[in-house]
PLY file of the C-alpha trace (Angstrom):
ply
format ascii 1.0
element vertex 186
property float x
property float y
property float z
element edge 185
property int vertex1
property int vertex2
end_header
91.27 50.60 95.17
94.46 51.16 97.18
96.58 49.87 94.30
94.96 52.23 91.79
95.39 55.17 94.17
99.04 54.32 94.69
99.55 53.95 90.93
97.88 57.32 90.29
100.15 58.91 92.90
103.27 57.44 91.27
102.18 58.62 87.81
101.27 62.15 88.92
104.23 62.71 91.26
106.75 63.54 88.50
104.37 66.21 87.18
104.29 67.92 90.55
107.93 67.46 91.58
108.88 71.15 91.37
105.66 72.15 93.09
104.74 71.65 96.72
102.49 68.59 97.16
100.63 68.02 100.44
98.40 65.19 101.64
94.67 65.78 101.70
92.40 68.15 99.79
93.09 71.84 99.16
92.56 74.24 102.05
89.75 76.80 101.72
91.45 80.11 102.55
89.62 83.37 103.03
89.83 85.69 100.05
89.83 89.47 99.79
86.45 90.79 100.94
84.74 93.34 98.67
87.34 92.63 95.98
87.50 95.30 93.24
88.67 93.66 90.01
89.22 96.96 88.18
91.58 98.21 90.89
93.53 94.95 90.69
94.20 95.33 86.96
97.66 96.39 85.83
101.26 95.32 86.26
102.36 93.09 89.16
105.89 91.87 89.91
106.56 88.53 91.56
108.38 89.02 94.89
108.23 85.48 96.28
106.63 82.17 95.32
106.28 78.54 96.12
108.46 76.70 93.57
106.63 76.19 90.28
107.78 74.08 87.36
106.46 76.62 84.86
108.42 79.57 86.35
112.16 79.12 85.97
113.36 82.55 84.95
113.85 85.90 86.62
112.13 89.27 86.40
108.74 87.55 86.44
105.77 89.87 86.07
102.14 89.67 85.04
99.94 92.32 83.49
96.16 92.09 83.85
93.88 94.00 81.47
90.07 94.00 81.28
88.60 93.08 77.91
85.32 94.47 76.62
83.63 91.07 77.11
84.47 91.22 80.88
87.18 88.58 80.57
90.75 89.38 81.59
93.81 89.41 79.34
96.71 87.95 81.34
100.25 88.42 80.00
103.05 86.88 82.04
106.72 87.31 81.25
110.12 86.23 82.50
113.73 86.38 81.40
115.13 82.89 80.92
118.65 82.27 79.59
118.92 85.91 78.54
115.73 85.80 76.48
112.42 87.53 77.25
109.61 85.00 77.19
105.92 85.93 77.29
102.77 83.90 77.49
99.23 85.21 77.12
96.26 83.72 78.86
92.67 84.40 79.70
91.18 85.07 83.11
87.65 85.27 84.40
85.69 85.67 87.58
84.40 82.19 88.30
81.69 83.27 90.74
80.23 86.78 90.48
79.33 86.62 94.21
83.00 86.05 95.02
85.04 88.11 92.52
88.37 87.48 94.32
88.22 83.89 93.06
89.54 84.13 89.54
90.30 81.37 87.07
93.20 81.63 84.63
94.11 79.49 81.65
97.07 79.81 79.30
95.72 77.26 76.82
92.43 76.62 75.06
92.73 72.90 75.83
93.43 73.21 79.57
90.80 74.06 82.18
90.94 77.27 84.18
93.15 77.04 87.25
92.18 78.76 90.50
93.81 82.15 91.02
92.50 83.44 94.32
93.34 86.88 95.66
93.68 86.34 99.41
94.64 89.92 100.18
95.52 93.11 98.35
95.71 96.83 98.94
95.71 97.31 95.11
98.60 99.82 95.19
101.47 97.92 96.84
100.94 94.22 97.38
98.76 91.21 96.59
98.75 87.64 97.92
97.61 85.03 95.43
96.89 81.35 95.97
96.12 78.45 93.68
95.54 74.83 94.55
94.74 71.69 92.60
93.37 68.51 94.17
94.73 65.21 92.87
92.05 62.57 93.48
91.42 64.25 96.86
94.42 62.25 98.11
96.82 65.17 97.92
96.98 68.67 96.54
99.51 70.90 94.83
99.88 74.48 96.11
100.99 77.59 94.32
101.35 80.87 96.19
102.73 84.24 95.19
103.54 87.52 96.86
103.12 90.24 94.24
104.01 93.93 94.27
103.52 96.95 92.05
107.30 97.48 92.37
110.20 95.04 92.01
110.89 95.01 95.77
109.04 94.96 99.07
110.39 95.53 102.58
111.34 92.30 104.39
108.79 93.03 107.12
106.02 93.21 104.51
107.09 89.87 103.01
107.12 88.25 106.48
103.65 89.60 107.23
102.45 88.21 103.89
103.84 84.78 104.79
101.99 84.96 108.11
98.76 85.62 106.23
99.29 82.46 104.17
100.07 80.49 107.35
96.92 81.80 109.06
95.00 80.31 106.12
96.58 76.84 106.51
98.86 77.35 103.51
102.37 76.01 104.04
104.87 78.55 102.68
107.93 77.11 104.42
109.41 76.38 100.96
108.61 79.85 99.59
111.56 81.40 97.76
112.40 84.96 96.80
112.02 85.79 93.12
114.92 87.40 91.28
114.00 90.94 90.28
117.50 92.44 89.89
118.91 93.68 86.58
115.58 93.43 84.83
115.47 96.79 83.07
119.00 96.77 81.69
119.02 93.21 80.36
116.69 93.51 77.37
0 1
1 2
2 3
3 4
4 5
5 6
6 7
7 8
8 9
9 10
10 11
11 12
12 13
13 14
14 15
15 16
16 17
17 18
18 19
19 20
20 21
21 22
22 23
23 24
24 25
25 26
26 27
27 28
28 29
29 30
30 31
31 32
32 33
33 34
34 35
35 36
36 37
37 38
38 39
39 40
40 41
41 42
42 43
43 44
44 45
45 46
46 47
47 48
48 49
49 50
50 51
51 52
52 53
53 54
54 55
55 56
56 57
57 58
58 59
59 60
60 61
61 62
62 63
63 64
64 65
65 66
66 67
67 68
68 69
69 70
70 71
71 72
72 73
73 74
74 75
75 76
76 77
77 78
78 79
79 80
80 81
81 82
82 83
83 84
84 85
85 86
86 87
87 88
88 89
89 90
90 91
91 92
92 93
93 94
94 95
95 96
96 97
97 98
98 99
99 100
100 101
101 102
102 103
103 104
104 105
105 106
106 107
107 108
108 109
109 110
110 111
111 112
112 113
113 114
114 115
115 116
116 117
117 118
118 119
119 120
120 121
121 122
122 123
123 124
124 125
125 126
126 127
127 128
128 129
129 130
130 131
131 132
132 133
133 134
134 135
135 136
136 137
137 138
138 139
139 140
140 141
141 142
142 143
143 144
144 145
145 146
146 147
147 148
148 149
149 150
150 151
151 152
152 153
153 154
154 155
155 156
156 157
157 158
158 159
159 160
160 161
161 162
162 163
163 164
164 165
165 166
166 167
167 168
168 169
169 170
170 171
171 172
172 173
173 174
174 175
175 176
176 177
177 178
178 179
179 180
180 181
181 182
182 183
183 184
184 185
């Protein structure tokens, strides 16, 4: 059993190298109480993040739009090597009793990944968390500080990081996202 667990760890580690792996299962953070999905819809800019292999560019933003079937159209974009790249996905509320726990998938063949809204005021900032367990031996975290504008005051970012920390989410490796020169580039 130990050998197979070690082998699984060695095989999965390269897939998570750019992410932030931690021993043990995912934490269970508190999410936004009385979450209003309609108010959350719209354009959000990435202010800071835990490193993610799938986000390498700058000017990262995501636009959420409700569809008539109650699913969510999710369009994320970034500028990478001078080129605007977009990807469209699908989101849904995984548990109607807890609407701040969304699931998002950018592929028909991949399962929905957690996309939990830990906190938002809907007009300025949102804190988002995602976590994937790997055989319950370790987990891979993703965390984002989002804003309706391309910048947030430093004090607001620090308070956001404290909120993650208060929920047992390690954001010591969180990095600022590049949101400069976005409008004049393309």
